[in-house]
N, C-alpha and C positions, 0 to 999 in steps of 0.2 A: 352737521353735528360736531365735526372736528374731534380733537383729542379729549374733549370734556366728557364724552360718553363713558359710562362705567363698564367694567369688564364683562359683567353678565350680559349687558345689552349689546356690547360689541360681538360677543359670541352669537347671540340671538339674531343680530342683524346679518351676520355672515351665513347663518343657517337659512335665513329667509331667501338668500340667493339661490338655494337649491329648489325653490318652489316655482313651478311654471303654471300659467293659467290653465284651468280645467282639471287640475289634480284633486284627488281625494287624499287628505293628509291627516295623519294621526300624531298628536303631540303628547309626550310624556309629561310628568309633573316636574316642577322646578324650573330651571332655565328654559327648557323648551316652551313653557307656557308664555314666555315673553315674545316668541317669534311673531305672532299676529300683529304686534305693535309696529313691526318693521317692514310690513308689506305695503307696496304702493296701493293707494285706495282703489285703483281701477282693476287690481288683480282679482279675477273671479275664480274662486275655488271653493271646495267644501272641506271643512274640518270635521273629522270623524271621531267619535268617542265610543269606547267599548260598552258604556252603559246604554247606548242606543240613540245617539243623536248624530245626524249627518247634516252639517251646516251650522256649526257653532259660530257665534260671533265673539265680540270682545267681552271682557268682564263688565258687568253692569256698574253703573254709578252707585255710590253708597246711598242706601235708602230705596233703590229701585230694583233690588234683587227679587227674583221669583223663587219662593221656597221649594217649588217643585221642579226647578230647572237647574241642574248642576252637571259638571263634567265627571269623568270617571274617578277623579280624586276627591269628589264631594264639594268642589268649590262652585259658587254661583257663576252662571254664564248667561249670555244672550244667544238668540238665534238670528240667522240671516233670512232674507227673503228666499223662498224656495227650499227651506230646510224641511227635514222630515224626522220622525221618531220611529223607533222600532224597539223590540225587546233585545236583551243582551245576546241571546242566542243568534238572532239575525245579524247583530253587529259583529259577532265573532265569525259568523258565516262569511261575511264580506271580507274579513281579514284572511280567512283560510282559503278562500277562492282566489286570492290575489287581487281583490278589488281596491285595496289601499295602495296608492302609488308611492307614498313616502311616509316613513315614520321617523320622528325625531325624538330620541330617547336620552335620558341621563344614564350614567354608568359608574360602577365602582372600579372596574378594570376592563381593558380591552387588550387582547393579545396581538402580536404583530401579524398574525394571519387572519385576524378579524373575529376571533371568538369573543363573545360578550358575556360579562359577569356583572349583572346590574340589579340583582334582587335580594341578596342576603349577605350579611356578615355573620358567620356562625356564632351563636351564643347571644345574639341581639334579637329583640322582638321586632318583627316586621309584619306589615299587613298582608304579605303574600306576593306572588309573582305577577298577579294581574294578567293583563294581555300581552306582556312583554315577550313571552315565549312564542306565541303565534305571530306577533308583529315582526319579531326578529327573523323568523323563518320565511314568512310569506309576503311581507311588504315588498313592493317593487324596488325600493331603495331604503337602506337603513343608515341614518345619520346619528352619530353620538355627539352630544354636547356635555363636556365635563371639564373640570379643572385638570391641569396637567399632572399635578401631584396632590396627594391628600393633605390633611391639615398638619401632618408631621413631616411633610416634604418627601414622602415616599412616592416614586413614580407610579402612575396608574396605567401607563402604556408599557406592557411587559412582554417578555418572550413567551411565557406561558402563564395563563391565569391561575392564581392560587385560591381564588374564591370559587364557590359553586357556579357552574355555567348556566346561563339562560339559554344560549344556543351557540352552535359552532359555526365558524366561517360565514358569518352573516353581515358583519359591519362593512359598509362601503366607504364611509368618510367619517373622520374624527375631527371635531372642532374643539380646541381647548382654549384656555386664556392666553396661550403663547403662539399657537400655530394651527395649521390645518394639514392633516394627513389623508391621503387616499389609500385604500387597500385594493390592490388589483391582482387577481389570481394568486392570493396568498402572500403577496409582498407589500410591505409598508413603505409608502413614498411620501416624503415631506414636500408639499407643493406650495405652501403659503406661510408667511410669518406675520404676526401682528406687530407693528412698530411699537416700541423700539427693540423688541426681542431679537436675538441672534441665533444662528444655527448652533453656535458653541453652547449657548444656554440650553437650547432644546435638547441637544445631544446629552448634556450633563444630567438632564431631568427625565430622560427616556431610558427605560431599562431593557432595551433591545436594539438591534441593528435596524437601519432603514436606509433607503436610497433617497437622493435629493434631485428634484427636477432642475434642469439647467437654468430656465428662466423663472426663478422663484418669485412669486408675487409678494409684495409688501403691502399689507392692509393698513391704510393710514387712518381710517375712521375710528 
């Protein structure tokens, strides 16, 4: 793909590296919904949706949508061989029992110790928290895909979240348009950079302290 790949798809491609065969994976709306496009065709896994699908496939081609088949965000989807349907109570039961191996979510803010604020900006209308609270607390691994700063250039990785929390101490990995951070035992660690961005740039756009791995990976795609 080279450097021609757009920023959102670079982030989604990196997030796809977190997926191993056999996983049950839940995807949030927005950039996370691009992740299936970056999986090797032979990867066997099940995508889970809170509205009651296990085994979602790619988006249908235009004109081939099934009006009765959509994801939790209301967008048309397809299903894979071996998929199943259930009601949303069972879908949430899977999450709460820890049956979802990985969730990939968008976010408004993440704190340096892994607190997640991804559901509301006070004063603005929102559809609600959805399954984010359960997923953040109970998924085996929580990955966040978000821009490093908001539209005004304000950092979204902060010492302490100022927006209402979805869940505390839950985020394991943050993938932004600039870099990748891991959060381990309450500590924020810069582990990867998207070329051509630099540690200096990431430091200037991050509103908290972090450590840096010695052999930092430079992502070239």
